[in-house]
Every structure is written in structure tokens, then in C-alpha cells.
C-alpha positions as CSV (number, residue, x, y, z in Angstrom):
1,M,91.3,84.0,103.5
2,C,92.1,83.7,107.2
3,K,89.5,82.4,109.6
4,E,88.0,84.7,112.1
5,G,89.6,82.7,114.9
6,I,93.1,83.5,113.6
7,F,92.3,87.2,113.8
8,K,91.3,86.8,117.5
9,I,94.4,84.8,118.4
10,Y,96.7,87.4,116.7
11,R,95.0,90.4,118.3
12,K,94.9,89.0,121.8
13,K,98.2,87.2,122.1
14,T,100.8,88.9,119.8
15,L,99.8,92.4,118.7
16,P,100.4,95.5,120.8
17,K,97.4,97.8,121.2
18,L,98.0,101.0,119.3
19,R,95.8,104.1,119.5
20,N,93.8,105.0,116.4
21,T,95.1,102.0,114.6
22,Q,93.1,99.4,112.7
23,H,95.0,96.1,112.2
24,L,95.2,94.9,108.6
25,Y,95.8,91.2,108.5
26,I,97.6,89.9,105.5
27,C,97.0,86.2,105.8
28,T,98.3,83.4,103.6
29,D,96.4,80.2,104.2
30,Y,97.4,79.0,100.8
31,T,100.3,77.8,98.8
32,V,101.9,79.5,95.8
33,F,103.9,77.3,93.4
34,G,104.0,74.6,96.1
35,D,105.4,76.9,98.8
36,I,103.5,77.9,101.9
37,M,103.8,81.7,102.2
38,P,104.4,83.1,105.7
39,T,102.0,85.5,107.3
40,I,102.7,89.1,108.2
41,T,100.5,91.6,110.0
42,L,100.5,95.3,109.5
43,A,99.1,98.0,111.7
44,V,97.7,101.0,109.8
45,P,95.8,104.1,111.1
46,K,92.0,103.8,111.1
47,E,91.6,106.5,108.5
48,L,94.0,104.8,106.1
49,K,92.2,101.5,106.6
50,K,88.9,103.2,105.8
51,E,90.4,104.6,102.6
52,M,91.8,101.2,101.7
53,D,88.4,99.6,102.3
54,G,86.9,102.1,99.8
55,V,89.1,100.7,97.0
56,A,88.0,97.1,96.9
57,E,89.5,96.3,93.6
58,I,93.1,96.7,94.9
59,N,94.9,93.6,96.2
60,W,96.6,95.2,99.2
61,S,98.6,92.1,99.9
62,E,100.2,92.5,96.5
63,V,100.8,96.2,97.1
64,A,102.6,95.3,100.4
65,R,104.6,92.5,98.8
66,T,105.7,94.8,96.0
67,A,106.7,97.6,98.4
68,I,108.7,95.2,100.5
69,K,110.4,93.8,97.5
70,N,111.3,97.2,96.2
71,K,112.7,98.3,99.6
72,L,114.8,95.1,99.7
73,N,116.2,95.8,96.2
74,Q,117.1,99.3,97.3
75,L,118.9,98.0,100.4
76,K,120.7,95.4,98.3
77,L,121.9,98.1,95.9
78,L,123.0,100.3,98.7
79,K,124.9,97.4,100.3
80,E,126.7,96.7,97.0
81,I,127.7,100.3,96.6
82,T,128.9,100.7,100.1
83,E,130.9,97.5,100.1
84,K,133.0,98.8,97.2
85,S,133.4,102.3,98.7
86,T,136.6,103.5,100.3
87,F,134.7,106.4,101.9
88,T,135.3,106.2,105.6
89,E,133.2,107.4,108.5
90,K,135.7,110.2,109.1
91,D,135.3,111.2,105.4
92,A,131.5,111.2,105.8
93,L,131.6,113.4,108.9
94,E,134.0,115.8,107.2
95,L,131.8,116.0,104.1
96,G,128.7,116.5,106.4
97,R,130.4,119.4,108.2
98,K,131.3,121.1,104.9
99,I,127.7,120.7,103.6
100,N,126.2,122.1,106.8
101,K,128.6,125.0,106.7
102,S,127.7,125.7,103.1
103,L,124.0,125.5,103.7
104,H,124.3,127.7,106.8
105,Q,126.2,130.4,104.7
106,R,123.7,130.1,101.8
107,Y,120.6,130.6,104.0
108,T,121.8,133.0,106.6
109,T,123.6,135.6,104.5
């Protein structure tokens, strides 16, 4: 667990002040499999933080790690798909116009 002093240093020196936001500090003062894990800080709305505090049995750090890992996997897959694509920006714009026209006709007539 992080020491109280670390919280004060982060809050005063590096974090912007946000309205209605409670800072959730995910601190890693430990090593996992010999690696020191970096620290990230998340800002969440106060109401969300209250709800999170009400579910003490959840490891919110693990939830955040899993969500970040899942998003990175999605981005990796998207990059792999787009690297193989021959679809140009011009093609995308043309397709977008056709879709917009079709939706307009569907919902206005």
C-alpha cells in the first residue's frame, strides 16, 4: 500500500484539480515476479468512488489492469486489421455518405 505522504505529493504536485472528483490512487510499492510495477493514478467522480468503497471485496487495481489490457488487445486487433486493408480514406468517406443518405431516407420518409 502507498504511504500517506505519497498521496499528498501526487495531489499537490502532479494532479489537476477536478470538480466532483475523488482521486483513486492505484499504487504499486511492491514487485511482482521480480518486476517493479509502475504507478498510475485515476480520477473518478465522487459518487463512483463511494460506490467502489462500498464493495470492499473487489480488487479495483486488478479491474483497472484487466480493462486496460482488454482495450490494448482491441487496439492491437484493430491495427492488424487496418494494416491489411486496402480501404482508403476516400472509400471510407464515400461509404459514410452512402450510409448517412440511407439512414436519412429511412427515418425521414
